[in-house]
C-alpha positions as CSV (number, residue, x, y, z in Angstrom):
1,M,0.4,-15.9,13.9
2,T,-0.4,-14.0,10.8
3,I,-1.2,-10.3,11.1
4,V,-4.3,-9.4,9.1
5,G,-4.8,-5.8,8.3
6,F,-7.4,-3.6,6.7
7,H,-6.4,-1.5,3.6
8,A,-7.9,2.0,3.5
9,S,-8.3,3.1,-0.1
10,H,-8.3,6.9,-0.4
11,E,-9.1,6.7,-4.1
12,Q,-12.5,5.3,-3.4
13,I,-13.8,6.5,0.0
14,A,-14.1,10.0,1.5
15,P,-11.7,10.6,4.4
16,A,-14.3,10.8,7.2
17,R,-15.9,7.6,6.0
18,L,-12.6,5.9,5.7
19,L,-11.6,6.8,9.2
20,H,-14.9,5.2,10.4
21,A,-14.1,2.1,8.4
22,V,-10.7,1.7,10.1
23,Q,-12.3,2.1,13.5
24,R,-14.9,-0.5,12.6
25,A,-12.2,-2.8,11.3
26,E,-10.3,-2.5,14.6
27,E,-13.5,-3.4,16.5
28,A,-14.1,-6.4,14.3
29,G,-10.6,-7.8,15.1
30,F,-8.3,-6.6,12.3
31,D,-4.8,-6.4,13.7
32,A,-3.5,-3.4,11.7
33,A,-4.3,-1.0,8.9
34,M,-2.6,0.6,6.0
35,C,-3.5,3.2,3.4
36,S,-2.6,4.4,0.0
37,D,-1.2,7.9,-0.7
38,H,-2.7,9.3,-3.9
39,L,-3.2,12.7,-5.4
40,E,-5.8,11.3,-7.9
41,P,-8.0,8.2,-8.1
42,W,-7.4,5.4,-10.6
43,S,-10.8,6.0,-12.1
44,V,-13.2,8.9,-12.4
45,R,-15.9,6.5,-11.0
46,Q,-13.9,6.2,-7.8
47,G,-14.1,9.9,-7.3
48,E,-12.0,10.5,-4.1
49,S,-8.5,11.1,-3.1
50,G,-8.0,12.4,0.4
51,Y,-4.6,13.6,1.7
52,A,-3.0,10.6,3.4
53,W,-0.7,12.4,5.9
54,S,-3.3,14.6,7.6
55,W,-5.7,11.6,7.6
56,L,-3.1,9.4,9.2
57,G,-2.8,11.6,12.3
58,S,-6.5,11.5,12.8
59,V,-6.7,7.7,12.5
60,L,-3.7,7.1,14.8
61,Q,-5.5,9.2,17.4
62,A,-8.8,7.4,16.9
63,T,-7.5,3.8,17.1
64,L,-4.9,1.7,18.9
65,I,-3.7,-0.5,16.0
66,P,-0.5,-0.1,14.0
67,L,-0.9,1.9,10.8
68,G,1.2,2.3,7.7
69,V,1.3,4.1,4.4
70,V,2.7,3.4,0.9
71,T,4.2,6.6,-0.4
72,A,6.7,7.7,-3.1
73,P,9.4,10.3,-2.1
74,G,11.4,12.1,-4.8
75,Q,9.0,14.1,-7.0
76,R,5.7,15.0,-5.5
77,Y,7.2,14.8,-2.0
78,H,10.7,16.1,-1.3
79,P,12.4,13.5,0.9
80,A,13.0,16.0,3.7
81,I,9.3,16.7,3.9
82,T,8.6,12.9,3.9
83,A,11.1,12.5,6.7
84,Q,9.5,15.3,8.8
85,A,6.1,13.7,8.3
86,I,7.3,10.3,9.4
87,A,9.2,11.7,12.4
88,T,6.1,13.6,13.6
89,L,3.7,10.7,13.5
90,E,6.2,8.3,15.1
91,S,6.9,10.9,17.8
92,M,3.2,11.2,18.6
93,Y,2.4,7.5,18.3
94,P,5.6,5.5,19.0
95,G,5.8,2.0,17.7
96,R,2.6,2.2,15.7
97,F,3.6,3.8,12.4
98,W,5.5,2.4,9.4
99,T,6.1,3.6,5.9
100,A,6.6,1.7,2.7
101,L,8.6,3.6,0.0
102,G,8.2,3.0,-3.7
103,S,9.2,4.7,-7.0
104,G,5.7,6.1,-7.7
105,E,3.2,6.4,-10.5
106,A,2.8,9.1,-13.1
107,L,-0.8,9.4,-11.9
108,N,0.3,11.1,-8.7
109,E,3.7,12.6,-9.7
110,H,2.9,14.5,-12.9
111,V,1.5,17.4,-10.9
112,T,4.9,18.9,-10.3
113,G,5.3,19.5,-14.0
114,D,8.6,17.6,-14.1
115,P,8.9,14.6,-16.5
116,F,8.1,11.3,-14.9
117,P,11.5,9.4,-15.2
118,P,12.0,5.9,-16.7
119,K,12.0,3.1,-14.2
120,E,15.7,2.8,-13.8
121,D,16.0,6.5,-13.0
122,R,13.0,6.3,-10.6
123,D,14.7,3.4,-8.7
124,A,17.9,5.4,-8.4
125,R,16.0,8.4,-7.2
126,L,14.2,6.2,-4.6
127,R,17.6,4.9,-3.4
128,E,18.9,8.4,-2.9
129,S,15.7,9.4,-1.1
130,V,15.9,6.5,1.3
131,D,19.4,7.3,2.2
132,A,18.5,10.9,2.9
133,I,15.4,10.0,4.9
134,R,17.3,7.6,7.1
135,R,20.0,10.2,7.8
136,L,17.4,12.9,8.5
137,L,15.6,10.5,10.9
138,A,18.9,9.9,12.6
139,G,19.1,13.6,13.4
140,E,21.8,14.5,10.8
141,E,22.0,17.7,8.8
142,V,21.8,16.6,5.2
143,T,23.1,18.2,2.0
144,T,22.9,16.4,-1.3
145,D,23.3,17.3,-4.9
146,G,22.3,14.3,-7.0
147,R,19.0,13.3,-8.4
148,I,17.7,14.6,-5.0
149,R,18.9,18.0,-3.9
150,I,18.8,19.0,-0.2
151,D,20.3,22.1,1.3
152,R,21.2,21.7,4.9
153,G,18.1,19.7,5.7
154,R,17.4,18.7,9.3
155,V,14.4,17.3,11.1
156,W,14.2,18.8,14.6
157,S,11.3,16.9,16.2
158,L,12.5,13.3,16.2
159,P,11.1,10.1,17.7
160,Q,13.2,8.2,20.2
161,V,13.4,5.3,17.7
162,P,13.1,5.8,13.9
163,P,10.2,3.8,12.5
164,P,10.8,1.1,9.9
165,L,11.1,1.9,6.2
166,H,9.7,-0.9,4.1
167,L,10.1,-1.5,0.4
168,A,7.0,-1.4,-1.9
169,A,7.7,-3.7,-4.8
170,V,5.7,-5.6,-7.4
171,S,8.5,-7.3,-9.3
172,A,11.2,-9.7,-8.3
173,E,13.8,-7.4,-9.7
174,T,12.7,-4.5,-7.6
175,A,12.4,-6.7,-4.5
176,R,15.9,-7.9,-5.0
177,A,17.3,-4.4,-5.5
178,G,15.6,-3.0,-2.4
179,A,16.6,-5.8,-0.1
180,E,19.8,-4.0,1.0
181,W,18.0,-1.1,2.6
182,A,14.5,-2.2,3.5
183,D,13.2,-3.1,7.0
184,G,10.5,-5.2,5.3
185,L,8.7,-5.8,2.1
186,I,5.1,-5.1,0.9
187,T,3.9,-6.4,-2.4
188,V,0.6,-7.2,-4.1
189,D,-1.2,-10.5,-4.6
190,Q,-0.4,-12.1,-7.9
191,P,-0.2,-15.6,-9.4
192,R,1.4,-17.8,-6.8
193,D,4.6,-18.6,-8.7
194,A,5.2,-14.9,-9.4
195,L,4.5,-14.0,-5.8
196,R,6.8,-16.7,-4.5
197,E,9.5,-15.3,-6.8
198,V,9.1,-11.8,-5.4
199,I,9.3,-13.0,-1.8
200,D,12.2,-15.4,-2.5
201,S,14.1,-12.7,-4.4
202,Y,13.8,-10.3,-1.4
203,R,14.9,-13.0,1.1
204,D,17.7,-14.4,-1.0
205,A,19.2,-10.9,-1.4
206,G,19.4,-10.6,2.3
207,G,16.0,-8.8,2.9
208,H,14.9,-8.9,6.5
209,G,11.8,-8.0,8.4
210,P,8.2,-8.9,7.7
211,V,6.7,-9.6,4.3
212,A,3.3,-8.1,3.7
213,V,0.9,-8.9,0.8
214,Q,-1.9,-6.6,-0.2
215,V,-5.0,-8.4,-1.6
216,H,-7.6,-6.8,-3.8
217,L,-10.9,-8.7,-3.2
218,S,-14.6,-8.2,-3.6
219,W,-17.2,-9.6,-1.3
220,A,-21.0,-9.1,-1.4
221,P,-24.0,-11.3,-0.4
222,T,-24.1,-12.7,-4.0
223,D,-21.4,-13.6,-6.5
224,E,-23.2,-11.3,-9.0
225,E,-23.0,-8.3,-6.7
226,A,-19.4,-9.0,-5.8
227,L,-18.4,-9.2,-9.5
228,A,-20.3,-6.0,-10.4
229,I,-18.5,-4.2,-7.6
230,A,-15.1,-5.3,-8.8
231,H,-15.9,-4.5,-12.4
232,D,-17.1,-1.0,-11.5
233,Q,-14.3,-0.1,-9.1
234,W,-11.1,-2.0,-9.9
235,R,-10.8,-2.4,-13.7
236,T,-7.4,-0.8,-13.6
237,G,-6.1,-4.1,-12.3
238,V,-6.3,-5.6,-15.8
239,L,-3.5,-3.4,-17.0
240,P,0.1,-4.7,-16.8
241,G,2.7,-3.2,-14.5
242,P,4.6,-1.0,-16.8
243,T,1.4,0.5,-18.2
244,I,-0.2,1.2,-14.9
245,W,2.8,3.2,-13.7
246,E,3.0,5.4,-16.8
247,I,-0.7,6.6,-17.3
248,D,-1.1,10.0,-15.7
249,R,-4.9,10.7,-15.7
250,P,-8.0,8.9,-14.3
251,E,-9.7,9.6,-17.6
252,T,-7.0,7.8,-19.5
253,F,-7.3,4.8,-17.2
254,D,-11.0,4.7,-17.8
255,A,-10.5,4.8,-21.6
256,A,-7.8,2.1,-21.4
257,T,-10.1,-0.3,-19.5
258,A,-13.4,0.6,-21.2
259,D,-13.6,-2.8,-22.9
260,A,-12.6,-4.9,-19.8
261,T,-15.3,-7.4,-19.0
262,P,-16.3,-8.6,-15.6
263,D,-14.5,-11.9,-16.2
264,D,-11.3,-10.0,-17.1
265,V,-11.5,-8.2,-13.8
266,A,-12.2,-11.4,-11.9
267,R,-8.8,-12.7,-13.0
268,T,-7.1,-9.9,-11.1
269,V,-9.5,-9.4,-8.1
270,Q,-10.4,-12.2,-5.7
271,V,-14.2,-12.3,-6.2
272,S,-16.7,-14.4,-4.2
273,S,-19.7,-14.1,-1.9
274,D,-18.4,-17.1,0.0
275,P,-16.1,-16.2,3.0
276,A,-14.8,-19.8,3.0
277,R,-13.5,-19.4,-0.6
278,H,-11.8,-16.2,0.3
279,L,-10.2,-17.8,3.3
280,A,-8.9,-20.7,1.3
281,K,-7.2,-18.3,-1.2
282,L,-5.8,-16.1,1.6
283,L,-4.3,-19.1,3.4
284,E,-2.3,-19.8,0.3
285,L,-0.5,-16.5,0.9
286,V,0.7,-17.8,4.3
287,E,2.1,-20.9,2.6
288,V,4.0,-18.7,0.1
289,G,5.6,-16.7,2.9
290,A,3.4,-13.8,3.8
291,D,3.7,-12.6,7.5
292,R,1.1,-9.9,7.1
293,I,-1.9,-9.8,4.8
294,F,-3.8,-6.6,4.1
295,L,-7.3,-7.0,2.8
296,H,-8.6,-4.4,0.3
297,H,-12.3,-4.9,-0.4
298,V,-12.6,-2.9,-3.6
299,G,-16.2,-1.7,-2.9
300,T,-17.0,1.8,-1.7
301,T,-19.1,0.4,1.2
302,Q,-17.0,-1.4,3.8
303,D,-19.2,-2.3,6.8
304,G,-20.7,-5.6,5.5
305,F,-17.3,-6.8,4.4
306,I,-15.7,-5.9,7.8
307,D,-18.4,-7.7,9.8
308,V,-18.4,-10.9,7.7
309,F,-14.7,-11.2,7.4
310,G,-14.2,-10.3,11.1
311,D,-16.5,-13.2,12.0
312,Q,-15.8,-15.8,9.4
313,V,-12.3,-15.2,8.0
314,L,-10.0,-13.4,10.4
315,P,-9.8,-16.0,13.2
316,A,-8.6,-18.8,11.0
317,L,-6.3,-16.6,9.0
318,Q,-4.7,-15.1,12.1
319,A,-4.2,-18.5,13.5
320,A,-2.2,-19.6,10.5
321,G,1.5,-19.0,10.1
322,R,4.9,-20.5,10.4
């Protein structure tokens, strides 16, 4: 069976409405949910960016499904604070919470006033952060003096069992490097050969646990509406990986994508009014090796998408699998 989850986009939807969307997704048959963790939205047009960690506590209380977050320890978040947040949520809702750790984007990290490091340094900082978080979740007192500095850190309120720490990776190189420490992988949908390379690189390097794929899609009653939604809300997807990590302001993203056409966006967002077409594309992900698929409808209104996909897409997609 394939787990099909709902992606809650803080950059696009106000926190209270986003909580309602997750509740509705659970009622419609989604197996799980996950959320982003942003300080700022990708675009001024999106106009939101709720604080993920306080929101997570509310949603875990309001639902019964598993919930995860993609976050970046090391700059905006000190790893000891991340470990404390993880431990508290897992203590309150055992077995339902997971975290995916990545190296971050300048959009969210620049607020500290520290320079946003090159990718190699960010990856090394992430590795140090993961080690510290694992030790803290095991109840150790931790002192470090590397890229991450911790002075006698300890998390006192611990869960009985530490929750899984997944790797958030877009490239095969990052997936391969993180396989040694990760309890699972989450990546984004991309051309099938590239996606297969990411997943195979993780598995070939010894990576264990589930593989999750986040899919950006746009559905509406007509193809024209679905395309207009994607063009308005998810133009940032046309930018290549290195660029998207380095831009540090929503206004700069808007300027960089001002000339992007609807057809440009449709090459990076799965756009259709036909649930059957969406299902066919999503089933390809199961064939590539995805154990979990998180659906992100890039519109700011979620109810219609949830109802249609809950009825016409989820049953067949959940029944697929290896």
